[in-house]
C-alpha positions in Angstrom: 7.0 -22.7 -1.2 8.7 -20.3 1.2 9.1 -16.6 0.6 12.8 -15.6 0.9 13.5 -12.1 2.1 16.9 -10.5 2.5 17.0 -7.8 5.2 19.6 -5.1 5.5 21.0 -4.2 8.9 18.4 -2.5 11.0 15.6 -3.1 8.3 12.1 -3.8 9.6 9.5 -6.2 8.3 5.9 -6.6 9.3 4.7 -10.2 9.6 1.1 -10.3 10.6 0.8 -7.8 13.4 4.4 -8.3 14.5 7.2 -5.9 13.6 10.5 -7.6 13.3 13.7 -5.5 13.3 16.9 -7.0 11.9 20.1 -6.7 14.0 23.3 -5.2 12.7 24.1 -7.7 9.9 22.3 -8.9 6.7 19.8 -11.6 7.3 18.0 -14.0 5.0 14.6 -15.2 6.1 12.6 -18.1 4.7 9.0 -17.6 5.6 6.2 -20.2 5.0 2.6 -19.7 5.7 -0.3 -17.3 5.0 0.5 -14.3 7.2 0.6 -10.9 5.6 4.1 -9.6 5.1 5.3 -6.1 4.4 8.7 -4.6 4.2 9.3 -1.4 6.0 9.7 0.5 2.7 6.2 -0.6 1.6 4.5 0.4 4.9 2.6 3.8 4.8 1.9 5.3 8.2 -1.5 6.9 8.6 0.0 10.4 9.0 1.8 9.9 5.7 -1.4 9.3 3.9 -1.6 13.0 3.0 -3.2 12.8 -0.5 -6.4 11.1 -1.6 -4.5 8.3 -3.5 -2.1 7.7 -0.6 -5.2 7.3 1.6 -6.4 4.6 -0.8 -3.0 2.9 -0.5 -3.3 3.1 3.3 -6.8 1.6 3.3 -5.7 -1.3 1.0 -2.7 -1.8 3.4 -5.2 -2.0 6.3 -7.3 -4.5 4.3 -4.1 -6.6 3.7 -3.1 -6.6 7.3 -6.6 -7.0 8.8 -8.3 -10.1 10.0 -11.5 -8.8 8.5 -10.5 -6.8 5.4 -14.2 -5.9 4.6 -14.4 -3.5 7.5 -12.3 -1.1 5.4 -14.4 -1.5 2.2 -17.0 1.3 2.9 -14.3 3.9 3.5 -12.3 2.7 0.5 -15.3 2.8 -1.9 -16.5 6.2 -0.6 -13.0 7.6 -1.3 -12.8 5.9 -4.6 -16.0 7.5 -5.8 -14.8 11.0 -4.8 -11.4 10.5 -6.5 -12.9 9.2 -9.7 -15.4 12.1 -9.8 -12.5 14.6 -9.5 -10.0 12.6 -11.7 -11.7 10.3 -14.2 -8.3 9.2 -15.5 -8.0 7.1 -12.3 -10.7 4.7 -13.4 -8.3 2.2 -15.0 -6.2 2.1 -11.8 -9.2 1.5 -9.6 -10.4 -1.2 -12.0 -7.1 -3.1 -11.4 -7.1 -2.5 -7.7 -10.8 -3.6 -7.3 -10.1 -6.7 -9.4 -7.5 -7.8 -6.9 -9.6 -6.9 -3.9 -12.6 -8.9 -5.2 -10.2 -11.9 -5.6 -8.9 -11.4 -2.0 -5.4 -10.6 -3.3 -4.8 -7.6 -1.1 -1.0 -7.6 -1.6 -1.5 -7.4 -5.4 -4.0 -4.6 -4.8 -1.4 -2.8 -2.8 1.1 -3.0 -5.7 -1.6 -1.6 -8.1 -2.2 1.2 -5.6 1.4 2.2 -5.9 0.7 2.9 -9.6 -2.3 5.0 -8.6 -0.1 7.1 -6.3 2.4 7.6 -9.2 -0.5 8.7 -11.5 -1.7 11.1 -8.8 1.8 12.6 -8.6 1.8 13.1 -12.3 -1.6 14.8 -12.2 -0.5 17.1 -9.4 2.8 17.9 -11.2 0.8 18.8 -14.3 -1.3 21.1 -12.2 1.8 22.8 -10.8 1.5 21.3 -7.3 4.8 20.1 -5.9 4.4 17.2 -3.4 8.1 16.3 -3.4 8.6 17.6 0.1 6.0 15.3 1.4 7.0 12.2 3.3 5.8 8.7 2.5 7.2 5.5 1.3 4.5 4.1 -0.9 
């Protein structure tokens, strides 16, 4: 079954290691195969990974796009331990993310990591820390 993606004019999509930029009109793509696919709005650049949970998202994104996702596991699990020690309320999010990683479902883990970022934003807001001026798509 093909994945159908509608692209706005100028929108970018990552397919495997290739970045594809749409021209100046809407386009509908039918994509078959097993290549990792990310829309531009879901891509987090390394410099945008400016909080611990955004770094988690970035590492899961790297796993999703990598030929050998396990090379990112040590950094991921080290950061996970630090975050859970500082914010035990993140445990449920990491349980969900880890479940997807163990199954090899890195795209689903990425979606779960978005929820973790939202939780982090709520924790920071409750602590009076405003991150709204920070860039980042995820």
